Phi, psi and omega in degrees: 000126176276125183269139171287169179301315179295318179299314180297313181298315179297316179296321177299316180293320178296319180297325181284343182291144181268354178210166179305143186227158170276125182302325182294342177298338183263356185300318181285338175290317182285313179231082180292154177303141182241024184221161177289146179301333181274001181298138179294162183303325182274005181301131182303321179293321178295318180294320177296318179297319179299319177298320177297318179298318178295324178294330177288326173297320177297316178299319178300313180297320180296320178298317180291313180297328179279359179074020181272340171227157177230146177282120180265321178228108181298154177305147183232015181092340177251339179212158179283177174306142172254131186237163169224161182283147176264173176299321177299323178295318177297319179294326180294334180272345183288000000 
């Protein structure tokens, strides 16, 4: 499986975690906000950032569908799924 830049970065961060993590915890690390908090909803920088966030959700789904991460603790209504990297995920980074 060829990884996109976002998929690779996300998988690297998950691999470095010492315990199962929510993939979304890394979204701001990968694509931090580039606009002022007071920026209006239609601000171009805010819209670009929102697209980046959505691409990270897509990357998360792709990692799971590709078997590169596994859900260790399913979402429970208070927190999202917690995942860990699989052997296939480690191999994808090699």
